PDB file of N, CA, C and O in Angstrom, chain B, residues numbered from 101:
ATOM      1  N   UNK B 101       0.852  -1.176   0.000  1.00  0.00           N
ATOM      2  CA  UNK B 101       0.000   0.000   0.000  1.00  0.00           C
ATOM      3  C   UNK B 101       0.902   1.244   0.000  1.00  0.00           C
ATOM      4  O   UNK B 101       1.817   1.356   0.816  1.00  0.00           O
ATOM      5  N   UNK B 102       0.636   2.157  -0.908  1.00  0.00           N
ATOM      6  CA  UNK B 102       1.455   3.348  -1.044  1.00  0.00           C
ATOM      7  C   UNK B 102       1.444   4.199   0.224  1.00  0.00           C
ATOM      8  O   UNK B 102       2.476   4.747   0.613  1.00  0.00           O
ATOM      9  N   UNK B 103       0.291   4.312   0.865  1.00  0.00           N
ATOM     10  CA  UNK B 103       0.190   5.112   2.077  1.00  0.00           C
ATOM     11  C   UNK B 103       1.085   4.612   3.187  1.00  0.00           C
ATOM     12  O   UNK B 103       1.702   5.405   3.899  1.00  0.00           O
ATOM     13  N   UNK B 104       1.161   3.300   3.341  1.00  0.00           N
ATOM     14  CA  UNK B 104       2.034   2.713   4.365  1.00  0.00           C
ATOM     15  C   UNK B 104       3.487   3.028   4.056  1.00  0.00           C
ATOM     16  O   UNK B 104       4.248   3.413   4.944  1.00  0.00           O
ATOM     17  N   UNK B 105       3.866   2.866   2.809  1.00  0.00           N
ATOM     18  CA  UNK B 105       5.231   3.141   2.385  1.00  0.00           C
ATOM     19  C   UNK B 105       5.597   4.602   2.656  1.00  0.00           C
ATOM     20  O   UNK B 105       6.681   4.885   3.165  1.00  0.00           O
ATOM     21  N   UNK B 106       4.709   5.517   2.322  1.00  0.00           N
ATOM     22  CA  UNK B 106       4.947   6.934   2.575  1.00  0.00           C
ATOM     23  C   UNK B 106       5.020   7.226   4.075  1.00  0.00           C
ATOM     24  O   UNK B 106       5.888   7.975   4.525  1.00  0.00           O
ATOM     25  N   UNK B 107       4.121   6.641   4.830  1.00  0.00           N
ATOM     26  CA  UNK B 107       4.076   6.826   6.281  1.00  0.00           C
ATOM     27  C   UNK B 107       5.419   6.463   6.901  1.00  0.00           C
ATOM     28  O   UNK B 107       5.908   7.154   7.795  1.00  0.00           O
ATOM     29  N   UNK B 108       6.004   5.384   6.422  1.00  0.00           N
ATOM     30  CA  UNK B 108       7.296   4.938   6.941  1.00  0.00           C
ATOM     31  C   UNK B 108       8.451   5.779   6.397  1.00  0.00           C
ATOM     32  O   UNK B 108       9.366   6.125   7.143  1.00  0.00           O
ATOM     33  N   UNK B 109       8.416   6.109   5.113  1.00  0.00           N
ATOM     34  CA  UNK B 109       9.567   6.763   4.487  1.00  0.00           C
ATOM     35  C   UNK B 109       9.725   8.238   4.843  1.00  0.00           C
ATOM     36  O   UNK B 109      10.850   8.737   4.885  1.00  0.00           O
ATOM     37  N   UNK B 110       8.631   8.945   5.099  1.00  0.00           N
ATOM     38  CA  UNK B 110       8.763  10.377   5.427  1.00  0.00           C
ATOM     39  C   UNK B 110       8.917  10.617   6.919  1.00  0.00           C
ATOM     40  O   UNK B 110       9.088  11.758   7.347  1.00  0.00           O
ATOM     41  N   UNK B 111       8.858   9.572   7.703  1.00  0.00           N
ATOM     42  CA  UNK B 111       9.142   9.692   9.128  1.00  0.00           C
ATOM     43  C   UNK B 111       7.951   9.768  10.062  1.00  0.00           C
ATOM     44  O   UNK B 111       8.133   9.964  11.264  1.00  0.00           O
ATOM     45  N   UNK B 112       6.744   9.620   9.555  1.00  0.00           N
ATOM     46  CA  UNK B 112       5.559   9.675  10.417  1.00  0.00           C
ATOM     47  C   UNK B 112       5.645   8.633  11.537  1.00  0.00           C
ATOM     48  O   UNK B 112       5.254   8.885  12.677  1.00  0.00           O
ATOM     49  N   UNK B 113       6.171   7.452  11.177  1.00  0.00           N
ATOM     50  CA  UNK B 113       6.218   6.353  12.131  1.00  0.00           C
ATOM     51  C   UNK B 113       7.175   6.625  13.289  1.00  0.00           C
ATOM     52  O   UNK B 113       7.073   5.986  14.336  1.00  0.00           O
ATOM     53  N   UNK B 114       8.099   7.562  13.113  1.00  0.00           N
ATOM     54  CA  UNK B 114       9.020   7.888  14.198  1.00  0.00           C
ATOM     55  C   UNK B 114       8.310   8.418  15.436  1.00  0.00           C
ATOM     56  O   UNK B 114       8.725   8.137  16.560  1.00  0.00           O
ATOM     57  N   UNK B 115       7.257   9.173  15.237  1.00  0.00           N
ATOM     58  CA  UNK B 115       6.490   9.729  16.357  1.00  0.00           C
ATOM     59  C   UNK B 115       5.183   8.981  16.612  1.00  0.00           C
ATOM     60  O   UNK B 115       4.693   8.934  17.740  1.00  0.00           O
ATOM     61  N   UNK B 116       4.626   8.399  15.554  1.00  0.00           N
ATOM     62  CA  UNK B 116       3.303   7.775  15.671  1.00  0.00           C
ATOM     63  C   UNK B 116       3.346   6.247  15.657  1.00  0.00           C
ATOM     64  O   UNK B 116       2.296   5.606  15.703  1.00  0.00           O
ATOM     65  N   UNK B 117       4.548   5.647  15.594  1.00  0.00           N
ATOM     66  CA  UNK B 117       4.749   4.198  15.515  1.00  0.00           C
ATOM     67  C   UNK B 117       4.294   3.661  14.160  1.00  0.00           C
ATOM     68  O   UNK B 117       3.385   4.230  13.555  1.00  0.00           O
ATOM     69  N   UNK B 118       4.897   2.591  13.673  1.00  0.00           N
ATOM     70  CA  UNK B 118       4.517   2.033  12.369  1.00  0.00           C
ATOM     71  C   UNK B 118       3.039   1.631  12.267  1.00  0.00           C
ATOM     72  O   UNK B 118       2.469   1.599  11.176  1.00  0.00           O
ATOM     73  N   UNK B 119       2.433   1.328  13.414  1.00  0.00           N
ATOM     74  CA  UNK B 119       1.022   0.937  13.412  1.00  0.00           C
ATOM     75  C   UNK B 119       0.088   2.083  13.790  1.00  0.00           C
ATOM     76  O   UNK B 119      -1.110   1.875  13.979  1.00  0.00           O
ATOM     77  N   UNK B 120       0.639   3.298  13.902  1.00  0.00           N
ATOM     78  CA  UNK B 120      -0.187   4.459  14.225  1.00  0.00           C
ATOM     79  C   UNK B 120      -0.645   4.530  15.664  1.00  0.00           C
ATOM     80  O   UNK B 120      -1.512   5.338  15.999  1.00  0.00           O
ATOM     81  N   UNK B 121      -0.071   3.688  16.530  1.00  0.00           N
ATOM     82  CA  UNK B 121      -0.535   3.624  17.921  1.00  0.00           C
ATOM     83  C   UNK B 121      -0.039   4.771  18.795  1.00  0.00           C
ATOM     84  O   UNK B 121      -0.498   4.930  19.926  1.00  0.00           O
ATOM     85  N   UNK B 122       0.886   5.564  18.287  1.00  0.00           N
ATOM     86  CA  UNK B 122       1.371   6.718  19.027  1.00  0.00           C
ATOM     87  C   UNK B 122       2.575   6.392  19.889  1.00  0.00           C
ATOM     88  O   UNK B 122       2.742   5.266  20.357  1.00  0.00           O
ATOM     89  N   UNK B 123       3.397   7.386  20.086  1.00  0.00           N
ATOM     90  CA  UNK B 123       4.567   7.299  20.954  1.00  0.00           C
ATOM     91  C   UNK B 123       4.828   8.708  21.452  1.00  0.00           C
ATOM     92  O   UNK B 123       4.358   9.091  22.523  1.00  0.00           O
ATOM     93  N   UNK B 124       5.564   9.465  20.691  1.00  0.00           N
ATOM     94  CA  UNK B 124       5.768  10.877  20.986  1.00  0.00           C
ATOM     95  C   UNK B 124       4.528  11.642  20.506  1.00  0.00           C
ATOM     96  O   UNK B 124       4.007  12.513  21.203  1.00  0.00           O
ATOM     97  N   UNK B 125       4.075  11.293  19.307  1.00  0.00           N
ATOM     98  CA  UNK B 125       2.856  11.877  18.748  1.00  0.00           C
ATOM     99  C   UNK B 125       1.642  11.055  19.159  1.00  0.00           C
ATOM    100  O   UNK B 125       1.796   9.943  19.664  1.00  0.00           O
ATOM    101  N   UNK B 126       0.447  11.577  18.953  1.00  0.00           N
ATOM    102  CA  UNK B 126      -0.764  10.866  19.366  1.00  0.00           C
ATOM    103  C   UNK B 126      -1.080   9.649  18.498  1.00  0.00           C
ATOM    104  O   UNK B 126      -0.540   9.477  17.405  1.00  0.00           O
ATOM    105  N   UNK B 127      -1.960   8.829  19.016  1.00  0.00           N
ATOM    106  CA  UNK B 127      -2.478   7.685  18.259  1.00  0.00           C
ATOM    107  C   UNK B 127      -3.248   8.233  17.063  1.00  0.00           C
ATOM    108  O   UNK B 127      -4.112   9.096  17.218  1.00  0.00           O
ATOM    109  N   UNK B 128      -2.932   7.729  15.863  1.00  0.00           N
ATOM    110  CA  UNK B 128      -3.643   8.188  14.666  1.00  0.00           C
ATOM    111  C   UNK B 128      -4.189   7.027  13.838  1.00  0.00           C
ATOM    112  O   UNK B 128      -4.766   7.237  12.771  1.00  0.00           O
ATOM    113  N   UNK B 129      -4.005   5.797  14.335  1.00  0.00           N
ATOM    114  CA  UNK B 129      -4.583   4.640  13.648  1.00  0.00           C
ATOM    115  C   UNK B 129      -6.102   4.788  13.648  1.00  0.00           C
ATOM    116  O   UNK B 129      -6.704   5.144  14.661  1.00  0.00           O
ATOM    117  N   UNK B 130      -6.716   4.507  12.485  1.00  0.00           N
ATOM    118  CA  UNK B 130      -8.165   4.593  12.331  1.00  0.00           C
ATOM    119  C   UNK B 130      -8.700   5.928  12.865  1.00  0.00           C
ATOM    120  O   UNK B 130      -9.693   5.974  13.592  1.00  0.00           O
ATOM    121  N   UNK B 131      -8.028   6.989  12.491  1.00  0.00           N
ATOM    122  CA  UNK B 131      -8.368   8.327  12.972  1.00  0.00           C
ATOM    123  C   UNK B 131      -9.827   8.690  12.714  1.00  0.00           C
ATOM    124  O   UNK B 131     -10.419   8.294  11.711  1.00  0.00           O
ATOM    125  N   UNK B 132     -10.378   9.444  13.636  1.00  0.00           N
ATOM    126  CA  UNK B 132     -11.752   9.935  13.456  1.00  0.00           C
ATOM    127  C   UNK B 132     -11.754  11.282  12.730  1.00  0.00           C
ATOM    128  O   UNK B 132     -12.816  11.808  12.398  1.00  0.00           O
ATOM    129  N   UNK B 133     -10.564  11.839  12.484  1.00  0.00           N
ATOM    130  CA  UNK B 133     -10.479  13.102  11.762  1.00  0.00           C
ATOM    131  C   UNK B 133     -10.857  12.926  10.296  1.00  0.00           C
ATOM    132  O   UNK B 133     -10.625  11.865   9.715  1.00  0.00           O
ATOM    133  N   UNK B 134     -11.427  13.943   9.709  1.00  0.00           N
ATOM    134  CA  UNK B 134     -11.723  13.921   8.277  1.00  0.00           C
ATOM    135  C   UNK B 134     -10.432  14.173   7.499  1.00  0.00           C
ATOM    136  O   UNK B 134      -9.441  14.636   8.064  1.00  0.00           O
ATOM    137  N   UNK B 135     -10.448  13.867   6.201  1.00  0.00           N
ATOM    138  CA  UNK B 135      -9.264  14.141   5.403  1.00  0.00           C
ATOM    139  C   UNK B 135      -8.886  15.625   5.425  1.00  0.00           C
ATOM    140  O   UNK B 135      -7.704  15.928   5.588  1.00  0.00           O
ATOM    141  N   UNK B 136      -9.824  16.564   5.270  1.00  0.00           N
ATOM    142  CA  UNK B 136      -9.434  17.980   5.340  1.00  0.00           C
ATOM    143  C   UNK B 136      -8.770  18.351   6.676  1.00  0.00           C
ATOM    144  O   UNK B 136      -7.852  19.171   6.706  1.00  0.00           O
ATOM    145  N   UNK B 137      -9.231  17.753   7.764  1.00  0.00           N
ATOM    146  CA  UNK B 137      -8.621  18.018   9.068  1.00  0.00           C
ATOM    147  C   UNK B 137      -7.191  17.472   9.128  1.00  0.00           C
ATOM    148  O   UNK B 137      -6.295  18.127   9.660  1.00  0.00           O
ATOM    149  N   UNK B 138      -6.986  16.284   8.587  1.00  0.00           N
ATOM    150  CA  UNK B 138      -5.648  15.692   8.562  1.00  0.00           C
ATOM    151  C   UNK B 138      -4.730  16.520   7.667  1.00  0.00           C
ATOM    152  O   UNK B 138      -3.591  16.800   8.040  1.00  0.00           O
ATOM    153  N   UNK B 139      -5.210  16.908   6.507  1.00  0.00           N
ATOM    154  CA  UNK B 139      -4.407  17.712   5.594  1.00  0.00           C
ATOM    155  C   UNK B 139      -4.003  19.036   6.247  1.00  0.00           C
ATOM    156  O   UNK B 139      -2.859  19.470   6.114  1.00  0.00           O
ATOM    157  N   UNK B 140      -4.927  19.666   6.941  1.00  0.00           N
ATOM    158  CA  UNK B 140      -4.625  20.922   7.636  1.00  0.00           C
ATOM    159  C   UNK B 140      -3.561  20.688   8.719  1.00  0.00           C
ATOM    160  O   UNK B 140      -2.655  21.505   8.883  1.00  0.00           O
ATOM    161  N   UNK B 141      -3.668  19.583   9.451  1.00  0.00           N
ATOM    162  CA  UNK B 141      -2.683  19.258  10.489  1.00  0.00           C
ATOM    163  C   UNK B 141      -1.303  19.005   9.879  1.00  0.00           C
ATOM    164  O   UNK B 141      -0.287  19.415  10.440  1.00  0.00           O
ATOM    165  N   UNK B 142      -1.275  18.334   8.737  1.00  0.00           N
ATOM    166  CA  UNK B 142      -0.002  18.049   8.068  1.00  0.00           C
ATOM    167  C   UNK B 142       0.651  19.338   7.570  1.00  0.00           C
ATOM    168  O   UNK B 142       1.869  19.495   7.662  1.00  0.00           O
ATOM    169  N   UNK B 143      -0.138  20.237   7.055  1.00  0.00           N
ATOM    170  CA  UNK B 143       0.399  21.490   6.494  1.00  0.00           C
ATOM    171  C   UNK B 143       0.710  22.546   7.568  1.00  0.00           C
ATOM    172  O   UNK B 143       1.740  23.218   7.509  1.00  0.00           O
ATOM    173  N   UNK B 144      -0.186  22.678   8.536  1.00  0.00           N
ATOM    174  CA  UNK B 144      -0.007  23.681   9.597  1.00  0.00           C
ATOM    175  C   UNK B 144      -0.319  23.041  10.948  1.00  0.00           C
ATOM    176  O   UNK B 144      -1.401  23.245  11.498  1.00  0.00           O
ATOM    177  N   UNK B 145       0.621  22.272  11.480  1.00  0.00           N
ATOM    178  CA  UNK B 145       0.383  21.526  12.726  1.00  0.00           C
ATOM    179  C   UNK B 145       0.051  22.421  13.908  1.00  0.00           C
ATOM    180  O   UNK B 145       0.542  23.545  14.012  1.00  0.00           O
ATOM    181  N   UNK B 146      -0.789  21.907  14.795  1.00  0.00           N
ATOM    182  CA  UNK B 146      -1.182  22.638  16.004  1.00  0.00           C
ATOM    183  C   UNK B 146      -0.235  22.353  17.170  1.00  0.00           C
ATOM    184  O   UNK B 146      -0.131  23.169  18.086  1.00  0.00           O
ATOM    185  N   UNK B 147       0.441  21.240  17.156  1.00  0.00           N
ATOM    186  CA  UNK B 147       1.314  20.875  18.275  1.00  0.00           C
ATOM    187  C   UNK B 147       2.772  20.910  17.831  1.00  0.00           C
ATOM    188  O   UNK B 147       3.166  21.796  17.072  1.00  0.00           O
ATOM    189  N   UNK B 148       3.563  19.969  18.290  1.00  0.00           N
ATOM    190  CA  UNK B 148       4.999  19.943  18.016  1.00  0.00           C
ATOM    191  C   UNK B 148       5.367  19.265  16.712  1.00  0.00           C
ATOM    192  O   UNK B 148       6.553  19.126  16.414  1.00  0.00           O
ATOM    193  N   UNK B 149       4.414  18.847  15.942  1.00  0.00           N
ATOM    194  CA  UNK B 149       4.684  18.178  14.672  1.00  0.00           C
ATOM    195  C   UNK B 149       5.306  19.156  13.674  1.00  0.00           C
ATOM    196  O   UNK B 149       4.942  20.332  13.628  1.00  0.00           O
ATOM    197  N   UNK B 150       6.247  18.649  12.880  1.00  0.00           N
ATOM    198  CA  UNK B 150       6.815  19.497  11.836  1.00  0.00           C
ATOM    199  C   UNK B 150       5.838  19.590  10.672  1.00  0.00           C
ATOM    200  O   UNK B 150       5.151  18.614  10.372  1.00  0.00           O
ATOM    201  N   UNK B 151       5.761  20.737  10.011  1.00  0.00           N
ATOM    202  CA  UNK B 151       4.877  20.860   8.849  1.00  0.00           C
ATOM    203  C   UNK B 151       5.489  20.165   7.633  1.00  0.00           C
ATOM    204  O   UNK B 151       6.709  20.126   7.475  1.00  0.00           O
ATOM    205  N   UNK B 152       4.636  19.628   6.792  1.00  0.00           N
ATOM    206  CA  UNK B 152       5.064  18.992   5.544  1.00  0.00           C
ATOM    207  C   UNK B 152       4.543  19.806   4.371  1.00  0.00           C
ATOM    208  O   UNK B 152       3.339  19.857   4.116  1.00  0.00           O
ATOM    209  N   UNK B 153       5.452  20.432   3.673  1.00  0.00           N
ATOM    210  CA  UNK B 153       5.152  21.244   2.502  1.00  0.00           C
ATOM    211  C   UNK B 153       4.688  20.349   1.346  1.00  0.00           C
ATOM    212  O   UNK B 153       5.108  19.195   1.262  1.00  0.00           O
ATOM    213  N   UNK B 154       3.834  20.856   0.460  1.00  0.00           N
ATOM    214  CA  UNK B 154       3.406  20.065  -0.699  1.00  0.00           C
ATOM    215  C   UNK B 154       4.564  19.587  -1.575  1.00  0.00           C
ATOM    216  O   UNK B 154       4.409  18.621  -2.322  1.00  0.00           O
ATOM    217  N   UNK B 155       5.713  20.243  -1.496  1.00  0.00           N
ATOM    218  CA  UNK B 155       6.869  19.768  -2.267  1.00  0.00           C
ATOM    219  C   UNK B 155       7.460  18.489  -1.671  1.00  0.00           C
ATOM    220  O   UNK B 155       8.194  17.765  -2.345  1.00  0.00           O
ATOM    221  N   UNK B 156       7.138  18.216  -0.408  1.00  0.00           N
ATOM    222  CA  UNK B 156       7.601  16.994   0.265  1.00  0.00           C
ATOM    223  C   UNK B 156       6.517  15.923   0.219  1.00  0.00           C
ATOM    224  O   UNK B 156       6.793  14.768  -0.106  1.00  0.00           O
ATOM    225  N   UNK B 157       5.286  16.307   0.542  1.00  0.00           N
ATOM    226  CA  UNK B 157       4.123  15.411   0.511  1.00  0.00           C
ATOM    227  C   UNK B 157       3.010  16.113  -0.253  1.00  0.00           C
ATOM    228  O   UNK B 157       2.482  17.127   0.201  1.00  0.00           O
ATOM    229  N   UNK B 158       2.660  15.576  -1.400  1.00  0.00           N
ATOM    230  CA  UNK B 158       1.548  16.162  -2.160  1.00  0.00           C
ATOM    231  C   UNK B 158       0.233  15.873  -1.439  1.00  0.00           C
ATOM    232  O   UNK B 158       0.182  15.036  -0.537  1.00  0.00           O
ATOM    233  N   UNK B 159      -0.816  16.564  -1.838  1.00  0.00           N
ATOM    234  CA  UNK B 159      -2.140  16.280  -1.262  1.00  0.00           C
ATOM    235  C   UNK B 159      -2.512  14.824  -1.513  1.00  0.00           C
ATOM    236  O   UNK B 159      -3.111  14.183  -0.650  1.00  0.00           O
ATOM    237  N   UNK B 160      -2.163  14.294  -2.686  1.00  0.00           N
ATOM    238  CA  UNK B 160      -2.450  12.888  -2.984  1.00  0.00           C
ATOM    239  C   UNK B 160      -1.672  11.964  -2.049  1.00  0.00           C
ATOM    240  O   UNK B 160      -2.201  10.945  -1.605  1.00  0.00           O
ATOM    241  N   UNK B 161      -0.426  12.310  -1.749  1.00  0.00           N
ATOM    242  CA  UNK B 161       0.369  11.526  -0.797  1.00  0.00           C
ATOM    243  C   UNK B 161      -0.304  11.507   0.569  1.00  0.00           C
ATOM    244  O   UNK B 161      -0.397  10.459   1.208  1.00  0.00           O
ATOM    245  N   UNK B 162      -0.773  12.667   1.012  1.00  0.00           N
ATOM    246  CA  UNK B 162      -1.455  12.743   2.307  1.00  0.00           C
ATOM    247  C   UNK B 162      -2.739  11.922   2.264  1.00  0.00           C
ATOM    248  O   UNK B 162      -3.080  11.264   3.247  1.00  0.00           O
ATOM    249  N   UNK B 163      -3.447  11.949   1.156  1.00  0.00           N
ATOM    250  CA  UNK B 163      -4.656  11.133   1.009  1.00  0.00           C
ATOM    251  C   UNK B 163      -4.312   9.644   1.082  1.00  0.00           C
ATOM    252  O   UNK B 163      -5.047   8.871   1.696  1.00  0.00           O
ATOM    253  N   UNK B 164      -3.215   9.239   0.469  1.00  0.00           N
ATOM    254  CA  UNK B 164      -2.784   7.837   0.534  1.00  0.00           C
ATOM    255  C   UNK B 164      -2.434   7.445   1.968  1.00  0.00           C
ATOM    256  O   UNK B 164      -2.789   6.355   2.418  1.00  0.00           O
ATOM    257  N   UNK B 165      -1.747   8.321   2.682  1.00  0.00           N
ATOM    258  CA  UNK B 165      -1.427   8.060   4.093  1.00  0.00           C
ATOM    259  C   UNK B 165      -2.713   7.995   4.917  1.00  0.00           C
ATOM    260  O   UNK B 165      -2.857   7.132   5.783  1.00  0.00           O
ATOM    261  N   UNK B 166      -3.634   8.899   4.646  1.00  0.00           N
ATOM    262  CA  UNK B 166      -4.924   8.907   5.339  1.00  0.00           C
ATOM    263  C   UNK B 166      -5.663   7.575   5.121  1.00  0.00           C
ATOM    264  O   UNK B 166      -6.210   7.010   6.068  1.00  0.00           O
ATOM    265  N   UNK B 167      -5.678   7.081   3.897  1.00  0.00           N
ATOM    266  CA  UNK B 167      -6.335   5.798   3.609  1.00  0.00           C
ATOM    267  C   UNK B 167      -5.663   4.675   4.380  1.00  0.00           C
ATOM    268  O   UNK B 167      -6.342   3.790   4.902  1.00  0.00           O
ATOM    269  N   UNK B 168      -4.335   4.700   4.460  1.00  0.00           N
ATOM    270  CA  UNK B 168      -3.615   3.708   5.248  1.00  0.00           C
ATOM    271  C   UNK B 168      -4.030   3.785   6.708  1.00  0.00           C
ATOM    272  O   UNK B 168      -4.329   2.761   7.323  1.00  0.00           O
ATOM    273  N   UNK B 169      -4.052   4.988   7.269  1.00  0.00           N
ATOM    274  CA  UNK B 169      -4.420   5.153   8.673  1.00  0.00           C
ATOM    275  C   UNK B 169      -5.841   4.672   8.957  1.00  0.00           C
ATOM    276  O   UNK B 169      -6.099   4.048   9.986  1.00  0.00           O
ATOM    277  N   UNK B 170      -6.763   4.967   8.032  1.00  0.00           N
ATOM    278  CA  UNK B 170      -8.156   4.538   8.208  1.00  0.00           C
ATOM    279  C   UNK B 170      -8.289   3.015   8.148  1.00  0.00           C
ATOM    280  O   UNK B 170      -9.246   2.453   8.682  1.00  0.00           O
ATOM    281  N   UNK B 171      -7.328   2.345   7.496  1.00  0.00           N
ATOM    282  CA  UNK B 171      -7.399   0.887   7.382  1.00  0.00           C
ATOM    283  C   UNK B 171      -6.885   0.178   8.621  1.00  0.00           C
ATOM    284  O   UNK B 171      -7.083  -1.029   8.766  1.00  0.00           O
ATOM    285  N   UNK B 172      -6.228   0.903   9.519  1.00  0.00           N
ATOM    286  CA  UNK B 172      -5.658   0.295  10.710  1.00  0.00           C
ATOM    287  C   UNK B 172      -6.726   0.090  11.785  1.00  0.00           C
ATOM    288  O   UNK B 172      -7.682   0.859  11.883  1.00  0.00           O
ATOM    289  N   UNK B 173      -6.545  -0.967  12.591  1.00  0.00           N
ATOM    290  CA  UNK B 173      -7.515  -1.195  13.682  1.00  0.00           C
ATOM    291  C   UNK B 173      -7.398  -0.171  14.795  1.00  0.00           C
ATOM    292  O   UNK B 173      -8.143  -0.235  15.773  1.00  0.00           O
TER     293      UNK B 173
END
């Protein structure tokens, strides 16, 4: 799954764990957030998360990661 690959390669798993269960960052597996909310968080984070510019993660990349997260238990 492309979303899983992106989640691991761009470093999301460093704070959120490979299964999205959270560590430094919050649990995001099977998130209840909508895609627009996730995209806004990725672009302009509210907490200590680093922002991801569209040149690093396109909106489609974020959508693929979102689909991966929604597939997790």
